[in-house]
matplotlib code that plots the C-alpha trace (Angstrom):
import matplotlib.pyplot as plt

x = [30.6, 34.4, 36.0, 37.8, 34.5, 33.2, 36.3, 36.3, 32.6, 33.3, 36.3, 34.0, 31.4, 34.2, 35.4, 31.8, 31.5, 34.8, 37.2, 35.1, 31.7, 29.1, 27.8, 24.2, 25.5, 27.5, 24.4, 22.2, 24.5, 25.1, 21.3, 19.8, 22.3, 20.7, 23.7, 25.5, 22.7, 21.4, 17.7, 18.0, 20.1, 21.2, 18.5, 17.4, 14.2, 12.8, 12.0, 13.7, 15.1, 16.5, 19.1, 16.7, 13.2, 10.5, 7.7, 5.3, 7.1, 6.9, 3.1, -0.2, -1.0, 0.2, -1.7, -4.9, -4.4, -3.9, -7.0, -8.9, -7.4, -8.5, -12.0, -12.4, -10.8, -12.8, -16.0, -15.0, -14.3, -17.6, -15.8, -17.6, -14.8, -11.5, -8.2, -5.3, -1.6, 1.1, 4.6, 7.5, 5.7, 8.7, 7.9, 4.2, 3.4, 2.0, -0.3, -1.5, -2.3, -4.1, -6.3, -7.0, -8.3, -10.4, -14.2, -15.2, -17.5, -14.7, -12.3, -14.4, -14.6, -10.8, -8.5, -5.2, -2.1, 1.6, 4.4, 7.6, 10.9, 12.8, 12.2, 13.2, 10.7, 8.0, 8.2, 8.0, 4.9, 3.2, 3.7, 2.3, -0.5, -1.7, -5.5, -5.7, -6.8, -3.7, -2.2, 1.3, 1.9, 5.0, 4.2, 2.7, 1.9, 0.1, -1.7, -2.9, -4.0, -6.1, -7.6, -8.4, -6.0, -7.9, -6.0, -5.3, -1.5, 0.8, 4.3, 6.2, 10.0, 10.2, 11.9, 14.9, 15.6, 16.2, 19.8, 20.8, 23.4, 25.9, 27.3, 29.7, 30.2, 33.6, 34.9, 33.1, 30.7, 29.2, 30.8, 29.4, 31.1, 31.8, 33.9, 37.2, 38.6, 42.3, 44.9, 44.7, 41.0, 40.0, 37.6, 38.3, 35.9, 36.6, 35.1, 33.3, 32.3, 32.7, 29.8, 28.9, 27.8, 25.6, 22.3, 19.7, 22.2, 22.7, 21.0, 20.6, 16.8, 17.3, 19.8, 18.6, 19.8, 20.6, 23.2, 25.4, 26.3, 29.8, 32.6, 32.5, 28.6, 27.3, 23.8, 21.9, 19.3, 17.0, 17.1, 16.4, 13.1, 12.1, 12.9, 10.9, 7.9, 8.0, 7.6, 4.2, 2.8, 1.0, -1.0, -2.4, -5.7, -7.6, -7.2, -4.8, -1.3, 0.5, 4.3, 5.6, 9.3, 11.9, 13.2, 12.1, 11.6, 14.7, 15.0, 15.4, 16.8, 20.5, 20.4, 23.4, 24.2, 27.4, 28.0, 24.5, 22.1, 23.6, 24.1, 24.3, 22.5, 23.9, 22.4, 20.5, 23.7, 24.1, 27.3, 28.6, 31.8, 34.1, 31.8, 29.3, 31.7, 32.2, 30.1, 29.1, 25.7, 25.5, 24.1, 21.3, 22.2, 19.8, 19.4, 16.7, 14.0, 13.9, 10.1, 10.5, 11.7, 8.7, 6.3, 8.0, 8.1, 4.5, 3.4, 5.3, 3.0, -0.1, -0.5, -2.0, -0.3, -3.1, -0.9, 2.6, 2.7, 4.6, 3.5, 2.3, -0.3, -1.3, -2.0, -3.9, -6.0, -6.9, -6.4, -7.6, -10.4, -13.7, -14.3, -17.6, -19.7, -21.0, -19.5, -19.5, -16.7, -13.1, -11.3, -9.8, -12.3, -14.1, -17.3, -17.3, -16.8, -13.7, -12.9, -9.8, -9.8, -7.5, -4.6, -2.4, -3.5, -2.8, 0.7, 1.2, 0.6, 2.8, 5.7, 5.5, 8.6, 8.7, 11.4, 8.8, 6.7, 3.5, 2.9, -0.5, -0.8, -3.6, -3.8, -5.8, -9.0, -10.6, -13.5, -13.9]
y = [-10.2, -9.8, -8.7, -12.1, -13.9, -11.7, -12.2, -15.9, -16.0, -14.1, -16.3, -19.3, -17.8, -16.9, -20.5, -21.7, -19.3, -20.5, -17.8, -14.6, -13.6, -12.4, -9.0, -10.4, -13.0, -10.3, -8.1, -11.1, -11.9, -8.3, -7.7, -11.1, -13.4, -14.5, -13.5, -10.8, -9.3, -5.8, -6.6, -9.8, -8.7, -5.0, -2.7, -0.2, 1.2, 2.8, 6.5, 9.5, 7.4, 4.7, 4.5, 5.7, 6.9, 5.8, 7.8, 6.0, 7.2, 10.9, 11.3, 9.6, 10.5, 7.3, 5.1, 7.1, 6.7, 3.0, 2.7, 4.5, 2.0, -1.0, 0.4, 1.1, -2.1, -4.4, -2.7, -3.2, -6.8, -7.3, -8.6, -8.2, -9.9, -8.3, -10.2, -7.7, -8.7, -6.1, -7.4, -6.0, -3.7, -1.8, -0.7, -1.0, 2.7, 2.3, -0.5, 1.5, 4.4, 2.2, 0.6, 4.0, 5.4, 2.5, 3.2, 1.3, -1.0, -2.0, -2.3, -4.9, -6.9, -6.7, -9.6, -7.7, -9.9, -9.0, -11.0, -10.0, -11.8, -9.5, -10.7, -7.3, -5.4, -8.0, -7.3, -3.6, -4.1, -6.2, -3.4, -0.6, -2.8, -4.3, -4.7, -3.9, -7.4, -7.9, -11.4, -12.3, -14.9, -16.9, -18.4, -16.5, -19.6, -21.3, -18.2, -17.5, -21.1, -20.8, -17.6, -19.4, -17.1, -13.9, -11.0, -7.3, -7.1, -4.1, -3.2, 0.0, 0.1, -3.7, -4.4, -2.2, -4.3, -7.4, -8.3, -7.2, -8.3, -5.7, -5.2, -2.8, -1.9, -2.6, -1.4, -4.1, -5.9, -6.2, -8.0, -9.0, -7.7, -9.4, -9.2, -10.8, -11.0, -10.0, -11.5, -8.5, -8.9, -6.0, -6.3, -5.7, -5.5, -8.0, -9.1, -12.4, -13.4, -13.0, -11.8, -15.4, -16.1, -12.9, -14.7, -12.0, -9.5, -11.6, -9.1, -5.3, -5.7, -7.1, -4.5, -2.3, 0.8, 1.7, -0.5, 2.5, 3.0, 4.3, 2.3, 2.2, 2.5, 0.4, -1.1, -3.3, -6.0, -7.5, -11.2, -12.3, -10.4, -12.2, -15.6, -14.8, -13.6, -16.6, -18.9, -17.4, -15.9, -19.0, -19.0, -15.5, -15.8, -12.6, -9.2, -6.3, -5.4, -2.2, -2.0, 1.3, 2.1, 4.5, 3.8, 4.3, 2.6, 1.2, 4.2, 6.7, 4.8, 5.4, 8.7, 10.7, 8.1, 6.4, 4.9, 3.3, 3.6, 1.3, 3.0, 2.5, 4.3, 4.5, 6.9, 8.8, 9.4, 8.2, 6.4, 5.1, 3.8, 2.0, 2.7, 0.1, -2.5, -0.9, -1.6, -5.1, -5.8, -2.4, -0.4, -0.7, -1.5, -0.5, 0.1, 1.8, -0.4, -1.1, -1.0, -2.2, -5.5, -5.8, -5.2, -7.7, -10.4, -9.8, -10.0, -13.3, -14.7, -13.4, -10.3, -7.1, -3.8, -1.4, 1.7, 2.9, 6.4, 8.7, 8.6, 12.2, 11.2, 8.1, 10.3, 12.8, 10.1, 8.2, 10.8, 14.2, 13.0, 11.6, 8.4, 8.1, 5.5, 4.1, 0.6, 1.2, 3.7, 2.7, 3.1, 6.6, 8.1, 10.9, 12.8, 16.5, 17.5, 16.7, 17.1, 17.6, 15.5, 17.6, 19.9, 16.9, 15.1, 18.2, 18.5, 14.8, 15.3, 18.4, 16.6, 13.4, 13.3, 12.1, 9.5, 7.1, 5.2, 3.2, 0.1, -1.7, -5.2, -7.7, -11.4, -12.4, -13.0, -10.2, -12.3, -14.0]
z = [10.8, 10.3, 7.1, 7.1, 7.1, 4.2, 2.1, 2.7, 1.6, -1.6, -2.4, -2.0, -4.4, -6.8, -6.9, -7.5, -10.4, -12.0, -11.1, -11.4, -10.0, -12.5, -11.4, -11.1, -8.5, -6.7, -6.4, -5.3, -2.4, -1.5, -1.2, -0.2, 1.4, 4.7, 6.8, 4.8, 2.6, 2.9, 2.7, 4.6, 7.6, 7.5, 6.2, 8.9, 7.4, 4.3, 4.5, 6.1, 8.9, 6.6, 3.9, 1.1, 0.5, -1.9, -3.4, -1.1, 2.1, 1.1, 1.0, 0.7, -2.9, -4.5, -2.0, -2.7, -6.4, -6.1, -4.0, -6.7, -9.3, -7.1, -6.8, -10.5, -11.8, -9.4, -10.6, -14.2, -13.5, -11.6, -8.5, -5.2, -3.3, -4.2, -3.9, -3.9, -3.8, -3.1, -3.9, -1.9, 0.5, 1.9, 5.5, 5.0, 4.6, 1.1, 2.1, 5.0, 2.7, 0.1, 2.8, 4.4, 1.1, 0.0, 0.4, 3.5, 1.6, -0.7, 2.2, 3.9, 0.7, 0.0, 0.8, 1.1, 0.8, 0.9, -0.6, 1.1, 1.2, 3.6, 7.2, 8.6, 6.4, 7.0, 10.8, 10.1, 8.0, 10.6, 13.2, 11.0, 9.6, 12.9, 13.0, 9.3, 8.2, 6.1, 5.5, 4.3, 1.7, 0.8, -2.6, -5.4, -7.5, -4.6, -3.6, -7.2, -7.5, -4.3, -5.8, -9.0, -10.8, -9.8, -8.4, -8.7, -8.3, -7.8, -6.8, -6.1, -6.7, -6.8, -10.2, -9.4, -6.3, -8.4, -9.3, -12.8, -15.3, -16.3, -19.8, -21.5, -25.1, -26.6, -29.9, -31.8, -29.5, -26.0, -23.0, -19.6, -16.5, -13.3, -10.1, -9.1, -5.6, -5.6, -3.3, -0.9, -0.6, -2.8, -5.7, -9.4, -12.3, -15.1, -18.4, -18.3, -21.8, -25.5, -27.7, -28.6, -25.0, -24.5, -25.2, -25.7, -27.1, -30.2, -32.5, -32.5, -32.1, -28.6, -27.4, -24.5, -26.4, -30.0, -31.7, -32.5, -28.8, -28.2, -26.8, -23.0, -22.7, -19.8, -19.6, -17.2, -17.7, -15.1, -16.2, -12.6, -12.6, -15.8, -14.3, -11.2, -13.2, -15.4, -12.4, -11.5, -14.7, -15.8, -12.5, -13.1, -15.1, -14.6, -13.1, -13.6, -12.5, -11.9, -11.9, -10.6, -10.8, -12.1, -15.6, -19.2, -22.5, -24.4, -26.7, -23.9, -20.9, -21.6, -23.4, -22.2, -19.6, -20.7, -17.2, -17.2, -14.3, -11.7, -8.3, -4.6, -1.7, 1.8, 4.4, 1.6, -0.3, -3.9, -5.0, -8.4, -9.9, -7.6, -4.6, -6.0, -4.6, -1.2, 2.0, 0.8, 2.3, 4.0, 1.1, -1.4, -5.0, -7.8, -11.5, -13.6, -15.1, -18.9, -19.4, -22.9, -21.5, -19.1, -22.0, -24.3, -21.6, -20.7, -24.3, -24.7, -21.9, -23.6, -21.4, -22.8, -22.2, -21.0, -20.6, -19.8, -18.4, -16.0, -12.4, -12.6, -15.3, -13.3, -10.2, -12.3, -13.8, -10.6, -7.9, -9.1, -11.5, -10.3, -12.3, -14.1, -12.5, -15.7, -16.3, -20.0, -19.8, -19.2, -15.9, -15.7, -18.2, -16.4, -16.6, -17.6, -13.9, -12.0, -8.4, -6.4, -3.3, -1.1, -1.0, -0.2, -3.3, -5.5, -4.0, -4.7, -8.4, -8.5, -6.7, -8.8, -11.0, -14.6, -13.8, -12.3, -14.8, -14.2, -16.4, -16.3, -17.8, -17.9, -18.7, -21.8, -19.9, -18.0, -16.8, -13.5]

ax = plt.figure().add_subplot(projection="3d")
ax.plot(x, y, z, "-o")
ax.set_aspect("equal")
plt.show()
């Protein structure tokens, strides 16, 4: 790919967008364009040998905890055959760990599916998960319909990979930001809109931070994730879903973070500011997740919020504690005696940072 090809492509996108590219569209093309995109064409790997690491690539504690969650939830639901869908499985390390830690009887009754859009990562997953009985799916709505709406669903660091809209506080209101290609081919940040066109930012109650934010405060919103979820949410009838990612609730997400949370990763180095627009398609772009949004959107579809906790507490609940076998007790409630599975598991809890949150949601009906 030549720089001329890239600039010509961005100018074409800019023309389609009416003279400036909304940041969400810029991020979409930078990450997922079939030819230029980071995830579609240029990602090397996830983990120590790649551009960034995830919590799943640093140890097996998270996979063991998710396996415990699958075991407990399927028992609570009364499912003998267990449909499990992992969305965005990275290089497959987490799936390998989950399957490894499932009790063998549960493992043989588990239909483990992966929904992955990156062709490069899908190939890596197939190599590491060979002979594991995993299958890959292309359509969540069709798959859920074939399962009669029944599934345990989970994702790890998925939401942050969705393109986000970028806003900045002015003296009196909010404005959305975008990108303009200058005559010399360089990129410049520009304002796109007046307050009247900001949609969900119409009232203080829908702001992703307190309305008294200072001038210059930047925030992000994952509208593309909301649109994607809305497409398959009606097809999910029973089960439970874990969303694991870094972020926080609205009230704390941007505390002492005037520049927002948007950043880039290239060769394990973090970049912000003007560097967000450098290395188009060669670096990862990401922003923290506003879990208040995820809860609000789920409740609008009739989902129940089971819990929102830090990853350390999730690991303690499902990894270090031996669940009581009585079906009358909730998942995660334990008997008076607890066990520690291994030194690795103990270290996983100790190493889990508070930045990662775990949200569990369920559709209205738990039956099936």
